[in-house]
DOMARVO-481941 format. One record per residue (C-alpha): residue number from 1; residue in three letters; z, y, x. Coordinates in steps of 0.5 Angstrom, whole numbers, plus 500, padded with zeros to 3 digits. Each point is the difference from the previous one (the first is absolute). Layout:
<nodes>
  num  residuo   zz   yy   xx
  NUM      ALA    Z    Y    X
...
</nodes>
This chain:
<nodes>
  num  residuo   zz   yy   xx
    1      MET  306  222  729
    2      SER  496  502  494
    3      ALA  503  504  494
    4      SER  498  494  495
    5      SER  505  496  504
    6      THR  505  505  500
    7      VAL  500  501  492
    8      SER  500  492  499
    9      SER  506  499  504
   10      ALA  504  505  497
   11      ALA  500  498  492
   12      PRO  505  494  500
   13      ALA  505  504  503
   14      THR  500  505  494
   15      THR  499  494  495
   16      ALA  507  497  502
   17      PRO  505  505  499
   18      ARG  497  501  493
   19      ARG  501  493  498
   20      ARG  507  501  503
   21      TRP  501  506  495
   22      GLY  498  496  494
   23      LYS  504  494  501
   24      THR  506  505  501
   25      VAL  499  504  494
   26      LEU  499  493  496
   27      TRP  507  498  503
   28      LEU  503  507  498
   29      LEU  497  499  493
   30      LEU  503  493  500
   31      GLY  507  502  503
   32      LEU  500  505  494
   33      VAL  499  495  495
   34      VAL  505  496  503
   35      ALA  505  506  501
   36      ALA  498  502  493
   37      VAL  502  493  497
   38      VAL  506  500  505
   39      ALA  502  506  497
   40      VAL  499  498  493
   41      VAL  504  494  501
   42      PHE  506  503  504
   43      PHE  500  507  498
   44      LEU  497  501  493
   45      ASP  505  498  496
   46      PRO  506  504  504
   47      TRP  495  506  500
   48      LEU  499  499  492
   49      ARG  507  499  499
   50      ARG  502  506  503
   51      ALA  495  504  497
   52      LEU  502  497  493
   53      GLU  507  502  501
   54      ARG  498  507  503
   55      GLN  495  501  494
   56      VAL  506  499  495
   57      THR  504  505  503
   58      LYS  495  505  500
   59      ALA  497  498  493
   60      SER  507  501  497
   61      ASN  502  507  504
   62      GLY  505  496  504
   63      ARG  503  497  493
   64      TYR  500  493  502
   65      GLU  500  496  506
   66      LEU  496  493  501
   67      SER  502  495  504
   68      VAL  496  493  501
   69      LYS  503  495  504
   70      GLU  493  496  501
   71      LEU  493  501  498
   72      GLU  494  495  501
   73      THR  493  502  499
   74      SER  494  496  500
   75      LEU  493  503  500
   76      TRP  496  494  499
   77      LYS  504  498  494
   78      ARG  501  507  498
   79      SER  507  499  499
   80      ALA  507  503  502
   81      THR  507  497  499
   82      ALA  506  505  501
   83      ARG  507  497  501
   84      GLY  507  503  500
   85      VAL  498  507  496
   86      GLN  505  505  499
   87      LEU  499  507  496
   88      LEU  505  504  499
   89      THR  502  508  499
   90      ARG  501  503  506
   91      THR  507  504  501
   92      GLY  500  507  500
   93      ALA  493  500  497
   94      PRO  497  507  499
   95      ALA  502  503  493
   96      ASP  492  501  498
   97      THR  500  493  499
   98      ALA  505  499  495
   99      ALA  495  499  495
  100      LEU  499  493  503
  101      PRO  505  495  498
  102      ASP  506  497  504
  103      LEU  498  493  502
  104      ARG  501  494  504
  105      LEU  495  494  501
  106      ASP  501  494  504
  107      LEU  494  495  500
  108      LYS  500  493  503
  109      GLU  493  499  500
  110      LEU  493  504  498
  111      ARG  494  496  500
  112      VAL  493  503  499
  113      HIS  493  496  500
  114      GLY  493  501  500
  115      VAL  500  508  501
  116      GLY  493  503  499
  117      LEU  499  503  507
  118      LEU  493  502  499
  119      ALA  502  504  494
  120      ILE  505  504  503
  121      LEU  495  502  505
  122      ARG  496  502  494
  123      ARG  505  503  496
  124      GLN  499  496  494
  125      VAL  504  496  496
  126      VAL  504  495  504
  127      PRO  500  493  498
  128      VAL  506  496  502
  129      ASP  501  493  499
  130      SER  508  499  499
  131      VAL  506  504  501
  132      VAL  507  496  500
  133      ALA  507  503  501
  134      ASP  505  495  501
  135      SER  508  501  500
  136      ALA  501  508  498
  137      GLN  506  504  499
  138      LEU  499  507  498
  139      ARG  506  505  499
  140      LEU  498  506  496
  141      ALA  504  506  499
  142      LYS  500  504  494
  143      LEU  493  503  499
  144      PRO  498  507  500
  145      ALA  498  504  495
  146      THR  492  500  499
  147      SER  497  507  499
  148      GLY  493  500  496
  149      PRO  495  494  500
  150      GLU  499  496  507
  151      LYS  493  498  503
  152      PRO  498  493  498
  153      LEU  502  495  506
  154      TYR  493  498  502
  155      SER  498  508  502
  156      ARG  506  499  505
  157      LEU  497  494  504
  158      PRO  500  501  508
  159      LEU  494  502  503
  160      GLY  497  503  494
  161      LEU  498  493  497
  162      PRO  497  500  493
  163      GLY  504  494  498
  164      LEU  502  493  502
  165      GLN  498  494  496
  166      VAL  505  494  502
  167      GLY  499  493  497
  168      PHE  508  498  500
  169      VAL  506  504  501
  170      ALA  507  496  500
  171      LEU  507  503  501
  172      ARG  505  494  501
  173      HIS  507  499  500
  174      VAL  501  508  498
  175      ARG  507  503  500
  176      ALA  501  507  498
  177      ARG  506  505  499
  178      TYR  500  507  497
  179      GLY  505  505  501
  180      THR  505  502  505
  181      LEU  504  495  504
  182      GLN  506  502  496
  183      ARG  497  499  493
  184      ALA  494  496  498
  185      GLU  496  502  494
  186      GLY  496  494  501
  187      HIS  499  493  503
  188      LEU  495  495  501
  189      GLU  502  493  502
  190      GLN  493  497  501
  191      ALA  493  501  498
  192      THR  493  498  502
  193      LEU  494  504  498
  194      GLN  493  497  500
  195      VAL  494  505  499
  196      ARG  493  497  500
  197      ASP  493  505  501
  198      LEU  504  506  501
  199      LEU  495  506  500
  200      LEU  503  506  503
  201      SER  495  505  499
  202      ALA  497  505  495
  203      ALA  496  495  496
  204      GLY  506  495  500
  205      ALA  504  506  497
  206      ALA  495  501  495
  207      ASP  499  493  498
  208      THR  504  499  493
  209      SER  500  492  501
  210      ARG  505  501  506
  211      LEU  508  501  501
  212      GLY  502  504  505
  213      TYR  493  499  504
  214      ALA  501  493  499
  215      ARG  496  494  496
  216      GLN  506  496  500
  217      VAL  507  501  501
  218      GLN  506  495  500
  219      LEU  507  502  501
  220      ASP  506  495  500
  221      VAL  507  503  501
  222      ASN  507  497  500
  223      ARG  507  504  499
  224      VAL  498  507  499
  225      VAL  506  505  499
  226      ALA  499  507  498
  227      ARG  504  506  498
  228      VAL  498  505  495
  229      PRO  505  505  496
  230      GLY  506  496  498
  231      HIS  497  493  501
  232      LEU  498  495  504
  233      ILE  494  496  499
  234      GLN  499  493  503
  235      VAL  495  495  500
  236      GLN  501  493  502
  237      ARG  492  498  501
  238      GLY  494  503  498
  239      THR  492  499  500
  240      PHE  494  504  499
  241      SER  493  498  500
  242      SER  494  504  499
  243      ASP  496  493  500
  244      SER  504  496  495
  245      GLN  501  507  496
  246      GLN  508  499  499
  247      ALA  506  503  503
  248      LEU  506  495  499
  249      VAL  508  503  501
  250      GLY  505  495  501
  251      SER  508  502  499
  252      LEU  499  507  499
  253      ARG  507  504  499
  254      VAL  502  507  499
  255      VAL  507  501  502
  256      PRO  503  507  498
  257      LEU  505  503  505
  258      ARG  505  501  495
  259      PRO  502  495  495
  260      ILE  497  501  493
  261      SER  504  504  495
  262      SER  502  500  493
  263      GLN  499  508  500
  264      ARG  494  504  501
  265      THR  499  502  507
  266      SER  496  506  504
  267      GLU  495  495  502
  268      ALA  498  493  497
  269      ARG  503  494  503
  270      ILE  495  494  500
  271      ASP  502  492  502
  272      LEU  494  496  499
  273      ASP  499  493  502
  274      VAL  493  497  499
  275      SER  499  492  503
  276      ASP  493  501  500
  277      ALA  495  505  498
  278      LYS  492  499  500
  279      LEU  494  505  500
  280      LEU  494  496  498
  281      GLY  493  502  500
  282      LEU  501  506  504
  283      ARG  494  504  502
  284      ALA  503  502  507
  285      ALA  494  505  502
  286      ALA  502  504  494
  287      LEU  507  502  503
  288      ALA  496  504  505
  289      ARG  498  505  494
  290      GLY  507  500  497
  291      THR  499  495  495
  292      LEU  504  493  499
  293      ARG  495  496  496
  294      ALA  502  492  499
  295      ASP  500  495  495
  296      SER  507  499  499
  297      LEU  507  501  502
  298      VAL  505  495  500
  299      LEU  508  501  501
  300      LEU  504  493  499
  301      ARG  508  500  500
  302      GLY  501  507  500
  303      ARG  507  503  499
  304      LEU  501  508  499
  305      ALA  506  504  500
  306      VAL  499  507  499
  307      THR  505  506  499
  308      LEU  496  506  497
  309      PRO  500  507  503
  310      THR  503  506  497
  311      VAL  493  503  500
  312      ALA  494  496  498
  313      PRO  495  499  506
  314      PRO  493  501  499
  315      PRO  495  495  496
  316      PRO  498  494  505
  317      HIS  493  503  501
  318      LYS  502  506  503
  319      LEU  505  497  504
  320      LEU  494  495  503
  321      ALA  495  506  500
  322      ALA  500  502  507
  323      PHE  499  492  502
  324      LEU  496  497  495
  325      PRO  497  505  495
  326      ARG  497  494  496
  327      VAL  503  493  498
  328      LEU  496  496  496
  329      VAL  502  493  499
  330      ASN  497  495  494
  331      GLY  507  496  499
  332      VAL  507  501  502
  333      ARG  505  494  499
  334      VAL  507  500  501
  335      ALA  504  493  499
  336      GLY  507  498  501
  337      ALA  503  507  501
  338      SER  506  504  498
  339      VAL  502  507  499
  340      ARG  506  504  500
  341      VAL  500  508  499
  342      ALA  507  504  501
  343      GLY  501  507  499
  344      THR  498  500  493
  345      GLU  505  499  494
  346      TRP  496  494  498
  347      ALA  501  497  506
  348      PRO  494  494  498
  349      ALA  500  494  504
  350      VAL  494  495  499
  351      TYR  499  493  503
  352      ASP  494  495  500
  353      ILE  495  505  499
  354      TYR  492  498  500
  355      LEU  496  506  499
  356      THR  492  500  500
  357      GLY  496  506  501
  358      THR  493  501  498
  359      ASP  495  506  504
  360      LEU  505  503  504
  361      ARG  498  507  502
  362      LEU  505  504  503
  363      ASN  497  507  500
  364      SER  501  507  497
  365      GLN  495  499  495
  366      THR  503  494  497
  367      TYR  508  502  500
  368      ASN  500  502  493
  369      ALA  493  499  498
  370      PRO  498  496  493
  371      GLY  499  493  501
  372      TYR  505  499  506
  373      LEU  507  499  500
  374      TYR  504  501  507
  375      TYR  493  500  503
  376      ALA  497  493  497
  377      ARG  496  499  494
  378      ALA  505  494  498
  379      TRP  507  497  501
  380      ALA  503  494  498
  381      LEU  507  499  501
  382      ARG  504  493  500
  383      THR  508  501  502
  384      GLY  506  495  500
  385      ARG  507  503  499
  386      ALA  501  508  499
  387      TYR  506  504  500
  388      ALA  501  508  499
  389      SER  506  504  498
  390      LEU  500  503  493
  391      ASN  504  507  499
  392      ALA  503  498  506
  393      PRO  505  498  501
  394      TYR  502  497  493
  395      TYR  494  495  499
  396      GLN  496  495  504
  397      LEU  493  499  498
  398      ALA  497  493  502
  399      CYS  494  496  499
  400      GLU  498  493  501
  401      ALA  492  501  501
  402      LEU  495  505  499
  403      ARG  493  500  499
  404      ALA  495  506  500
  405      ASP  492  501  500
  406      THR  498  507  500
  407      ARG  493  498  498
  408      ARG  502  497  494
  409      GLY  505  504  498
  410      LEU  505  495  500
  411      LEU  508  500  502
  412      ALA  505  494  498
  413      LEU  507  499  502
  414      ARG  504  494  499
  415      MET  508  499  500
  416      VAL  501  508  500
  417      ARG  508  501  500
  418      VAL  504  506  500
  419      THR  507  499  502
  420      PRO  506  505  500
  421      THR  503  500  507
  422      MET  507  501  497
  423      THR  504  499  493
  424      VAL  499  504  494
  425      ALA  507  504  501
  426      GLU  498  501  508
  427      LEU  493  503  498
  428      ALA  503  505  495
  429      ARG  506  502  505
  430      ARG  495  501  505
  431      LYS  495  504  495
  432      GLY  506  504  497
  433      HIS  498  498  493
  434      GLN  498  495  495
  435      THR  494  496  502
  436      ALA  496  494  498
  437      HIS  501  494  505
  438      VAL  493  497  499
  439      THR  498  493  502
  440      VAL  493  498  499
  441      ARG  496  493  502
  442      LEU  493  500  498
  443      PRO  496  494  502
  444      GLU  493  503  499
  445      LEU  497  507  500
  446      ASN  493  501  500
  447      VAL  495  506  500
  448      GLN  493  500  498
  449      ALA  495  505  502
  450      LEU  505  504  504
  451      ASP  497  507  504
  452      PHE  503  498  507
  453      ALA  497  507  502
  454      ALA  504  504  495
  455      LEU  506  496  501
  456      LEU  500  500  508
  457      ARG  497  507  501
  458      LYS  504  504  494
  459      GLY  505  495  497
  460      SER  496  500  494
  461      LEU  501  493  495
  462      LEU  493  499  497
  463      ALA  498  493  497
  464      ARG  497  497  495
  465      GLN  506  495  498
  466      LEU  507  499  503
  467      GLU  503  493  498
  468      LEU  508  498  501
  469      LYS  501  493  499
  470      GLY  507  496  499
  471      GLY  504  506  502
  472      ARG  508  500  499
  473      ILE  504  507  500
  474      VAL  507  500  501
  475      THR  504  507  499
  476      MET  507  502  501
  477      SER  504  506  499
  478      ASP  507  502  501
  479      GLY  502  505  495
  480      ARG  507  502  504
  481      PHE  496  505  504
  482      PRO  497  507  498
  483      ILE  493  500  497
  484      ASN  495  502  504
  485      PRO  499  508  500
  486      ASN  492  499  501
  487      ASN  495  499  494
  488      SER  497  493  500
  489      VAL  493  499  502
  490      ALA  500  494  496
  491      THR  496  504  494
  492      PRO  493  500  498
  493      ASP  499  507  502
  494      ALA  502  499  507
  495      ILE  494  496  501
  496      GLY  496  506  498
  497      ARG  504  504  505
  498      LEU  499  496  506
  499      PRO  496  503  506
  500      PHE  495  495  501
  501      ARG  495  497  495
  502      VAL  502  493  496
  503      ASP  494  497  496
  504      VAL  501  493  498
  505      ARG  495  498  494
  506      GLN  505  494  498
  507      VAL  507  498  502
  508      ARG  502  493  498
  509      ILE  507  497  500
  510      GLN  500  492  499
  511      ASP  507  496  499
  512      ALA  505  505  503
  513      GLY  507  499  499
  514      ILE  505  506  500
  515      ARG  507  500  500
  516      MET  504  506  500
  517      SER  508  501  502
  518      TYR  504  506  499
  519      ARG  508  500  501
  520      SER  503  505  496
  521      PRO  506  504  502
  522      ARG  504  497  495
  523      SER  499  492  502
  524      ALA  499  497  506
  525      GLN  496  495  497
  526      PRO  493  502  500
  527      GLY  495  501  494
  528      VAL  494  496  500
  529      MET  493  500  497
  530      ALA  494  496  501
  531      ILE  493  499  498
  532      GLN  496  494  502
  533      GLN  493  498  499
  534      PHE  498  508  501
  535      THR  492  501  499
  536      GLY  497  506  500
  537      THR  493  504  501
  538      LEU  500  508  501
  539      ARG  493  503  500
  540      ASN  497  507  503
  541      PHE  506  500  505
  542      SER  498  507  503
  543      ASN  502  507  502
  544      ASP  493  502  501
  545      PRO  498  506  495
  546      GLN  493  497  499
  547      ARG  503  494  497
  548      MET  507  501  497
  549      SER  501  505  494
  550      ALA  503  500  493
  551      ALA  493  497  498
  552      HIS  500  495  505
  553      PRO  507  498  501
  554      LEU  503  494  504
  555      THR  501  494  495
  556      GLY  504  494  500
  557      GLU  503  494  497
  558      ALA  505  495  502
  559      THR  504  494  498
  560      GLY  506  497  502
  561      VAL  506  496  498
  562      LEU  507  503  499
  563      GLN  506  497  502
  564      LYS  497  493  499
  565      GLN  500  501  493
  566      SER  495  505  497
  567      ARG  493  502  502
  568      ALA  498  507  500
  569      ARG  494  504  500
  570      MET  499  507  502
  571      VAL  494  505  500
  572      LEU  500  506  505
  573      GLN  495  506  500
  574      ALA  501  506  504
  575      ASN  496  506  503
  576      LEU  503  499  508
  577      LEU  497  507  501
  578      ASP  505  503  494
  579      PRO  505  505  504
  580      ASN  505  498  494
  581      GLY  499  493  501
  582      ARG  498  499  493
  583      HIS  499  492  498
  584      THR  501  495  494
  585      LEU  503  494  500
  586      GLN  499  494  494
  587      GLY  503  494  500
  588      SER  503  494  496
  589      PHE  505  494  501
  590      THR  500  493  497
  591      ALA  506  497  497
  592      THR  506  499  505
  593      PRO  508  500  499
  594      LEU  503  507  502
  595      ALA  505  496  504
  596      ALA  495  499  505
  597      LEU  501  508  502
  598      ASN  508  498  501
  599      PRO  499  499  508
  600      MET  497  507  500
  601      VAL  505  504  495
  602      VAL  506  496  501
  603      PRO  502  503  507
  604      THR  496  506  500
  605      ARG  502  503  492
  606      GLY  506  496  498
  607      ILE  496  497  494
  608      ARG  499  493  498
  609      PHE  495  497  495
  610      ARG  504  495  496
  611      SER  495  499  496
  612      GLY  493  502  498
  613      GLN  493  497  499
  614      VAL  494  505  502
  615      GLN  494  498  496
  616      HIS  495  505  502
  617      ILE  500  507  503
  618      ARG  494  505  501
  619      PHE  501  507  503
  620      GLU  495  506  502
  621      MET  503  505  505
  622      GLN  497  507  502
  623      LEU  503  502  507
  624      ASP  500  506  505
  625      ARG  504  503  505
  626      GLN  505  503  494
  627      GLN  501  494  496
  628      VAL  498  494  496
  629      LEU  498  500  492
  630      GLY  498  494  496
  631      THR  501  495  495
  632      MET  503  493  500
  633      TRP  499  495  495
  634      ALA  506  494  501
  635      GLU  500  494  495
  636      TYR  507  496  501
  637      ARG  505  497  497
  638      ASP  508  499  501
  639      LEU  501  505  505
  640      LYS  508  500  502
  641      LEU  502  503  507
  642      ASP  507  501  503
  643      LEU  502  506  504
  644      LEU  504  498  507
  645      ASN  505  503  504
  646      LYS  499  501  508
  647      LYS  501  492  501
  648      ASN  495  498  495
  649      LYS  505  498  495
  650      ARG  502  501  493
  651      GLY  506  504  500
  652      VAL  504  502  493
  653      LEU  497  507  500
  654      HIS  493  498  502
  655      ARG  501  495  494
  656      ILE  501  506  495
  657      GLU  494  503  503
  658      THR  496  494  500
  659      SER  502  499  492
  660      LEU  498  508  499
  661      ALA  493  499  504
  662      ASN  498  494  496
  663      GLY  503  502  493
  664      ILE  498  508  500
  665      PHE  494  501  505
  666      LEU  496  494  501
  667      ARG  495  497  496
  668      ASP  501  492  499
  669      ASN  493  499  498
  670      ASN  494  504  500
  671      PRO  497  499  495
  672      ARG  507  500  497
  673      GLN  497  495  494
  674      THR  493  496  500
  675      GLY  495  504  497
  676      GLN  503  507  502
  677      PRO  496  505  504
  678      LEU  502  499  508
  679      LYS  504  506  502
  680      SER  497  503  506
  681      GLY  503  503  506
  682      GLN  499  507  503
  683      ILE  499  500  508
  684      THR  503  506  503
  685      SER  503  501  507
  686      ARG  500  505  505
  687      ARG  496  499  507
  688      GLU  504  501  506
  689      LEU  495  501  506
  690      ARG  504  497  505
  691      TYR  499  493  497
  692      SER  494  496  500
  693      VAL  495  500  494
  694      PHE  502  493  499
  695      SER  507  502  498
  696      LEU  497  505  495
  697      TRP  497  494  497
  698      ARG  506  496  499
  699      GLN  504  506  497
  700      GLY  495  501  495
  701      LEU  501  492  498
  702      VAL  507  501  500
  703      SER  500  506  496
  704      GLY  495  497  495
  705      LEU  504  494  499
  706      LEU  507  503  499
  707      ASN  497  505  495
  708      SER  496  494  497
  709      ALA  507  496  499
  710      GLY  503  506  497
  711      VAL  503  504  505
  712      PRO  499  508  499
  713      LYS  494  503  503
  714      PRO  504  505  505
  715      LEU  505  494  502
  716      ALA  494  495  501
  717      LYS  497  506  505
  718      LYS  507  501  503
  719      LEU  501  493  501
  720      SER  493  499  503
  721      GLU  501  505  505
  722      SER  506  498  503
  723      GLU  500  496  507
</nodes>
């Protein structure tokens, strides 16, 4: 056999093993693929579930424990679904993890779709189509104190990823509780959060058009309860939408843990109930930069009751500085509200409030800035009934309607009433001395060109005109009680000593009525004097040294009808800054029977004008803090009077005194005969500072009238000073 035949016969034997080996490798590779597929299908999910659970424990340094009941993944669909997820704080967690909050999360289902696996391998921003969490219950204990600024969220992503971009995120049917098991600080019954185009990266953080990395945010909540110092905050329902630029709150309640008190408390107590609150035109992205910017804030049917604290709290812009350094709202509207304030002597209550504000800028720059009032450019206010205590507990102030416009400087009150809360005798008994028991009814009070900023910030009254229309004033006094030991403040110089500025260019009083009643110790029947159709004007009513001086004093004139008989006219001139209270008063009275004065002089003086007819009276007086001096010209005829006893009767002795007074002292006619000169009367009376300036005016008139009638000057002075 040759060598060639040997080689040819050996070649097929070598090729066959090689083919068998290739087939084996092919089958092995196919088996590995099948095994890999089987592993992915049957073993990846359990492995991944256990890996996630271990990773959470490791990442939290043993603080948290994750449990996933079921995990399904799909590489083909790039999705994962987890069910029965539970995250809770492990018992006996290491002390060095105390900076992490104590929490428990139970999640029914979590679905993730469209994960960019290739981007994960390339360490790029990972796109995700959607993340949906359903039926979550979260219990969060008290949050630990933070120390210094934390790293941004995007820098703490796993695997060192630079970011995530999620098309849609939804948290549905979320319930949350904040606080310990024994004491809840906050409770959320149900909430749904939807987020679109979430870019969790450095670029997303730098994008000023986003809110919390998101392009759009929609939040709906039901039944939220939160505990804050001394109060509970309750929200029945709420909606926030960055797309429609609005935040809506229905049935907002703030309930104090202790009831509203009439006395001031260490901390303010607030009881607030708002039916609807709306924030419209909200620039949601600005919230991430600490600015609340919106077109309008609307509060409907609000009710507020508050007890003021003993120490005034910081202004609102300081309270909000840590959360919202800037609040910019184009318009504010409050409708159908009511406010009641306790802890102050006034104790005001206002109902049916309608308030609008323009260009609200709640920051430190506008707190006391010119052109702003309570942080707004302008306020317009309209109210219904309003009540307040005045000189509590003796008087009640009420008003049926109030209008105010800070832009135009207008203030209008309708049907103002000042009513005593007790009788004249009880009022004097409670105060321990005689005091005026005053009742006021004023249909209209109008103020024009009012400086609201000066009024509300400094308590100063600066205006062009103050107008009082149709007022009725009733005063009663009881002379059975001691005289007030304090000096009266109803005097011109008291205005100059006021601790605040008063400057009203003109005060107008139209068609007022005044009724003065005084019960003297001698008679239970009070003496009454009335003035009807009282109309007057005061000019330069000011205690501003730049406006008030002897060269530029207060001037005024007034007219009225005395006892429905005589028309009176008076002219006043006074330097309100003169410490001696110097002022002048001129006036006149038209024809009237002297019997018109009997309703006052009979019960209080025991004198009755039996006859007498005044033709005309004119007077001039100079007054100060010591006395009144002046002259009276009284033209009258047939003057006769009766002196009465304590029962206002003419006894035998009083008949004799009457005859002597009429025959010796009194001048029957002035002038005595036609053609003779008129006998003037000297006005002189001492000032008692415990009485008002109006008492001094009356003393001067009595002194001059008695002296004109023939009563000697010393006796006329003494009689005018007697009370």
